[in-house]
C-alpha positions in Angstrom: 109.5 117.3 82.8 111.1 116.4 79.6 113.6 118.5 77.6 112.3 121.3 75.4 113.4 122.1 71.9 115.5 124.9 73.4 117.2 122.5 75.8 118.1 120.2 72.9 119.4 123.1 70.8 121.4 124.4 73.8 122.9 121.0 74.6 123.9 120.6 70.9 125.5 124.0 70.4 127.3 123.8 73.7 129.2 120.8 72.2 130.8 123.1 69.6 134.3 124.5 70.1 134.6 128.2 70.1 135.7 128.1 66.5 132.9 125.7 65.6 130.3 128.0 67.2 131.7 130.9 65.2 131.5 128.9 62.0 127.9 127.9 62.9 126.9 131.6 63.4 128.6 132.6 60.2 126.9 129.8 58.2 123.5 130.5 59.9 123.6 134.1 58.7 123.8 133.0 55.0 121.9 129.7 55.2 119.3 129.5 52.4 116.0 129.4 54.4 112.6 128.4 53.1 110.2 130.9 51.6 108.5 133.0 54.3 111.5 133.0 56.6 114.4 135.3 56.8 118.0 134.9 58.0 118.9 136.1 61.4 120.9 139.3 60.8 124.6 139.1 61.3 124.6 141.9 63.8 122.3 139.9 66.1 124.6 136.8 65.8 128.1 138.3 66.1 128.2 138.7 69.9 125.4 136.2 70.7 126.2 133.3 73.0 124.7 129.8 72.8 121.6 130.8 74.7 121.0 133.9 72.6 121.4 132.0 69.4 119.0 129.3 70.5 116.4 132.0 71.4 116.9 133.6 68.0 116.6 130.3 66.2 113.2 129.6 67.8 112.1 133.2 67.5 112.9 133.4 63.8 112.0 129.9 62.7 109.7 128.4 65.4 110.6 125.1 67.0 110.1 122.7 64.2 112.1 124.6 61.6 114.7 125.7 64.1 115.7 122.1 64.6 115.8 121.5 60.8 117.9 124.6 60.2 120.3 123.7 63.1 120.8 120.2 61.7 121.4 121.5 58.2 123.8 124.2 59.3 125.7 121.7 61.5 126.0 119.4 58.5 127.2 122.2 56.3 130.1 123.0 58.8 131.1 119.4 59.0 129.6 118.7 62.4 127.7 115.7 61.2 127.9 113.8 64.5 126.2 116.7 66.4 123.7 117.0 63.6 122.9 113.3 63.8 122.6 113.4 67.6 120.2 116.3 67.6 118.1 114.7 64.9 118.0 111.4 66.8 117.1 113.1 70.1 114.4 115.1 68.4 112.9 112.0 66.7 113.0 110.0 69.9 111.5 112.8 72.1 109.0 114.1 69.7 107.9 111.3 67.4 108.1 113.6 64.4 105.5 112.9 61.6 107.0 111.6 58.4 106.2 114.8 56.5 109.0 116.5 58.3 111.8 116.5 55.8 114.8 116.5 58.1 118.1 115.2 56.9 118.7 111.6 57.7 115.0 111.0 58.3 115.0 107.9 56.2 117.6 106.3 58.4 116.0 107.1 61.7 113.3 105.2 63.5 111.2 107.1 65.9 110.9 105.2 69.2 
């Protein structure tokens, strides 16, 4: 069985330092989300661990947008390498359609 979206999100966020994870949660709370979505409330993020945050990402944004938000937030907190890695894993595993406007999409080739 292949990895799920949640697995990829967990693997990615577990690579953050404690300070990096705190920055991720802080930025996630104020990240400008698309119309029809809302930010995860700060109170739900403050004491959340990686597994909790991943569950909330998928719950609030569904799988596709959860990946996009995670990549954007990682980029915003200067964790571009992790953002690139998540994006590449996602493209390789899911063969995303071209209409998905994820960062770096133009430079990636789905395999």
